C-alpha positions as CSV (number, residue, x, y, z in Angstrom):
1,M,345.3,89.0,-42.0
2,A,343.2,86.6,-44.1
3,K,339.5,87.2,-44.7
4,S,337.1,85.1,-42.7
5,K,333.8,83.5,-43.6
6,M,332.7,83.3,-40.0
7,K,329.5,85.3,-39.2
8,I,329.4,87.9,-36.5
9,I,326.4,88.9,-34.4
10,V,326.8,92.3,-32.8
11,F,324.3,92.8,-29.9
12,C,323.2,96.3,-29.9
13,G,320.2,96.4,-27.5
14,G,319.6,98.5,-24.5
15,V,317.4,101.5,-23.8
16,G,319.9,104.1,-22.7
17,T,319.5,104.1,-18.9
18,R,323.0,103.6,-17.6
19,L,324.6,106.7,-19.2
20,W,321.6,109.1,-18.8
21,P,321.3,111.9,-19.7
22,V,323.9,111.5,-22.5
23,S,322.2,108.2,-23.4
24,R,318.4,108.1,-23.5
25,A,315.7,105.7,-24.6
26,S,315.3,107.6,-27.8
27,T,319.0,107.7,-28.5
28,P,320.8,105.0,-26.4
29,K,324.5,104.9,-25.9
30,Q,325.3,102.5,-28.8
31,F,324.3,105.2,-31.3
32,E,326.2,108.0,-29.5
33,N,329.8,109.2,-30.1
34,I,331.1,108.2,-26.6
35,V,334.6,107.5,-27.8
36,G,335.9,109.5,-30.8
37,D,333.9,110.8,-33.7
38,R,332.1,107.5,-34.4
39,S,329.3,105.8,-32.4
40,L,329.9,102.7,-30.3
41,V,328.3,100.4,-32.8
42,Q,330.2,102.0,-35.7
43,N,333.5,101.5,-33.8
44,T,332.6,97.9,-33.2
45,V,331.8,97.2,-36.9
46,D,334.8,99.3,-38.1
47,R,337.2,97.0,-36.2
48,L,335.7,94.0,-37.9
49,L,335.9,95.2,-41.5
50,P,339.6,94.4,-42.2
51,V,338.7,90.7,-41.9
52,W,334.9,90.4,-42.3
53,E,332.6,91.5,-45.1
54,P,329.4,93.4,-44.2
55,K,327.3,90.5,-45.6
56,D,328.6,88.4,-42.8
57,I,327.9,90.9,-40.0
58,Y,324.5,90.9,-38.2
59,I,323.2,93.6,-35.9
60,S,320.7,92.5,-33.2
61,T,318.7,95.5,-31.9
62,G,315.3,96.7,-30.8
63,S,312.8,97.2,-33.6
64,Q,312.6,100.9,-32.6
65,Y,316.2,101.4,-33.5
66,I,316.2,100.0,-37.1
67,D,316.4,103.5,-38.6
68,Y,319.5,104.3,-36.5
69,V,321.2,101.1,-37.6
70,E,320.4,101.6,-41.3
71,K,321.7,105.2,-41.1
72,Q,324.9,104.6,-39.1
73,L,325.7,101.2,-40.8
74,P,324.6,101.6,-44.4
75,S,326.9,98.8,-45.6
76,I,325.1,96.1,-43.5
77,P,322.4,94.3,-45.5
78,K,318.9,95.0,-44.3
79,K,318.2,91.3,-43.9
80,N,321.1,91.2,-41.4
81,I,319.4,93.6,-39.0
82,I,317.8,91.3,-36.4
83,A,315.0,93.4,-34.8
84,E,313.5,92.4,-31.5
85,P,309.8,93.4,-31.3
86,Q,310.0,93.4,-27.5
87,M,312.8,93.2,-24.9
88,R,313.2,89.8,-23.3
89,D,316.7,90.2,-21.9
90,T,319.9,88.4,-23.0
91,G,319.0,84.8,-23.2
92,P,315.9,85.0,-25.5
93,A,317.7,87.7,-27.5
94,M,320.6,85.3,-28.1
95,L,318.3,82.5,-29.0
96,Y,316.3,84.7,-31.4
97,A,319.4,86.0,-33.2
98,M,320.8,82.5,-33.6
99,T,317.4,81.3,-34.8
100,V,317.3,84.0,-37.5
101,V,320.8,83.1,-38.7
102,A,319.8,79.4,-38.8
103,S,316.6,80.2,-40.7
104,Q,318.7,81.9,-43.4
105,G,320.6,78.6,-43.9
106,G,323.3,79.1,-41.3
107,E,322.5,76.5,-38.8
108,D,326.0,75.0,-39.0
109,A,327.7,78.3,-39.7
110,I,330.5,79.3,-37.3
111,V,329.2,82.5,-35.5
112,S,330.9,84.9,-33.1
113,V,328.9,86.9,-30.5
114,L,330.1,90.4,-29.7
115,W,328.8,93.4,-27.8
116,Q,328.8,97.0,-29.0
117,D,329.9,98.9,-25.9
118,H,333.5,97.8,-25.4
119,L,336.6,99.8,-26.0
120,I,339.3,97.6,-27.6
121,K,342.7,99.2,-28.1
122,D,344.7,96.3,-29.6
123,Q,342.3,95.7,-32.5
124,E,344.7,93.4,-34.4
125,L,345.0,91.1,-31.4
126,F,341.2,91.1,-31.0
127,R,340.7,90.0,-34.6
128,E,343.4,87.4,-34.1
129,M,341.6,86.0,-31.1
130,L,338.3,85.8,-33.1
131,L,340.1,83.9,-35.8
132,K,341.6,81.4,-33.4
133,G,338.1,80.9,-31.9
134,E,336.8,80.2,-35.4
135,E,339.6,77.6,-35.9
136,L,338.9,75.9,-32.6
137,V,335.2,75.5,-33.3
138,E,336.0,74.3,-36.8
139,K,338.4,71.6,-35.6
140,R,338.2,70.9,-31.9
141,T,335.2,72.1,-29.9
142,K,331.6,73.2,-30.0
143,I,332.2,76.6,-28.3
144,A,335.2,78.8,-27.6
145,Y,335.2,81.7,-25.2
146,L,337.3,84.9,-25.4
147,A,338.8,85.9,-22.0
148,I,340.8,88.9,-20.8
149,L,343.8,88.8,-18.5
150,P,342.7,90.7,-15.4
151,R,344.6,93.8,-14.5
152,Y,343.2,94.4,-11.0
153,P,340.7,92.6,-8.7
154,S,337.4,93.7,-10.2
155,V,334.2,93.0,-8.3
156,N,332.1,94.3,-11.3
157,L,333.0,91.6,-13.8
158,G,332.3,87.9,-14.1
159,Y,335.3,85.5,-14.4
160,I,336.2,82.4,-16.4
161,K,338.1,79.7,-14.5
162,T,340.5,78.0,-16.9
163,G,342.4,74.7,-16.9
164,K,345.6,73.6,-18.4
165,V,347.3,75.5,-21.3
166,L,346.7,73.7,-24.6
167,K,348.7,76.0,-26.9
168,T,350.3,79.3,-27.3
169,D,349.6,80.5,-30.8
170,G,351.3,83.8,-31.6
171,R,350.0,86.3,-29.0
172,V,346.9,84.1,-28.2
173,L,347.0,81.7,-25.2
174,I,344.6,78.8,-25.6
175,R,343.5,77.1,-22.4
176,E,340.8,74.6,-21.3
177,F,337.6,76.0,-20.0
178,E,336.5,74.9,-16.6
179,K,333.6,77.1,-15.4
180,F,332.1,80.6,-15.1
181,V,332.3,82.5,-11.8
182,E,329.9,85.3,-11.1
183,K,331.0,88.7,-9.8
184,P,333.1,88.0,-6.7
185,D,333.6,90.0,-3.5
186,L,336.9,91.9,-3.2
187,K,338.7,89.2,-1.2
188,T,337.8,86.5,-3.7
189,A,338.7,88.8,-6.7
190,Q,342.2,89.3,-5.0
191,E,342.6,85.6,-4.8
192,F,341.6,85.1,-8.4
193,L,344.3,87.7,-9.4
194,K,347.0,85.8,-7.5
195,D,345.8,82.4,-8.8
196,G,346.5,83.1,-12.5
197,S,343.9,80.8,-13.9
198,Y,341.0,83.2,-13.6
199,F,340.2,85.6,-16.5
200,W,337.7,88.4,-17.0
201,N,334.7,87.3,-19.0
202,P,333.7,89.9,-21.6
203,G,330.8,87.7,-22.9
204,Y,332.4,87.0,-26.3
205,F,332.3,83.5,-27.7
206,V,332.4,81.6,-31.0
207,T,330.0,78.7,-31.7
208,T,327.3,77.6,-34.1
209,P,323.5,78.3,-34.0
210,K,322.9,74.6,-33.9
211,F,324.8,74.2,-30.6
212,I,323.2,77.2,-28.9
213,I,319.7,76.1,-30.0
214,S,320.4,72.6,-28.7
215,M,321.5,74.0,-25.3
216,F,318.3,75.9,-25.0
217,K,316.4,72.8,-25.8
218,K,318.2,71.0,-23.0
219,F,318.3,73.6,-20.3
220,A,315.5,76.1,-21.1
221,P,312.9,74.0,-22.9
222,D,310.0,76.4,-22.4
223,T,311.9,79.2,-24.2
224,Y,313.1,76.8,-26.8
225,E,309.5,75.7,-27.6
226,K,308.3,79.2,-28.0
227,M,311.2,80.0,-30.3
228,Q,310.4,77.0,-32.4
229,K,307.0,78.6,-33.2
230,I,308.7,81.8,-34.1
231,E,311.3,79.9,-36.3
232,K,308.5,78.4,-38.4
233,L,307.1,81.9,-39.1
234,L,310.5,83.3,-40.0
235,R,310.5,81.2,-43.1
236,K,307.1,82.6,-44.3
237,P,306.1,85.9,-45.9
238,K,305.1,88.7,-43.4
239,S,307.0,87.0,-40.7
240,E,307.5,90.3,-38.8
241,E,303.7,90.6,-38.6
C-alpha cells in the first residue's frame, strides 16, 4: 500500500468517566491497555503507520495529558500535539485542531479525522477506505465520510443516509451522501437495516481545514470569531500563554 501525504488528526480527549474505575480522570481510557498490550491511542496510531509517517499524524488532547501522549507516542513530533487548555466539547475541539493545522501552513491540506477508542479488526480495509477518502477530496468533493455497514438495528449509534452508488473500488463502496440521522428508536433502526441505504456513522471523515473553518463561519459564527482571535495568537511566540 502506497504512502500517503494526507494528515491525520486523532482526537484523544475525554476525562475517563465512562469506563470508571478502570478509566479515571487522571488516567482516562485512551491511555489504558483495554484491548491487548497497547493503549487505545497506541493501537490507533499503530494501524496508521504502514501508510502515514509520524510527522503527518496529530494528536488532539487535553493539556493535562501531554505527558501521557509524549510517553506513549514518542515518534509523534511535539508540535503535532494539539493541547486543549479547557474542554469545550467536540465542535470547538474540531475547529481548534483544524485551526492549528491551518496555522502551520496546512489550510488546504487534506486531513482525516479519527477517534482513538474504536476497535478495527480489518486494518488493511480501514486504511484503504481512508485513501479512497483522500482521493475523493482531492478530485471530486469537499468532504468524504466513512460509514460502516450495520450488522444489527442499533439504537446507540447515529446513521448516515446514502444515495446512489457512484463506484465500487476494490472492497470500498462509494455512495452519495444524503443526510445524517441521529440515534433512532428500535423500530426505526429495524427499518434502516431493511432499507439498505443507511449506514452506521463512526464520526470519521476526510476534508480540509479550509472547508471546516468555512462551515463554522457560516453556521457557528460566534465560535468562528473567537477562534479567529486564537488563530492570530497561534502564529506568535508564547501562543500557549
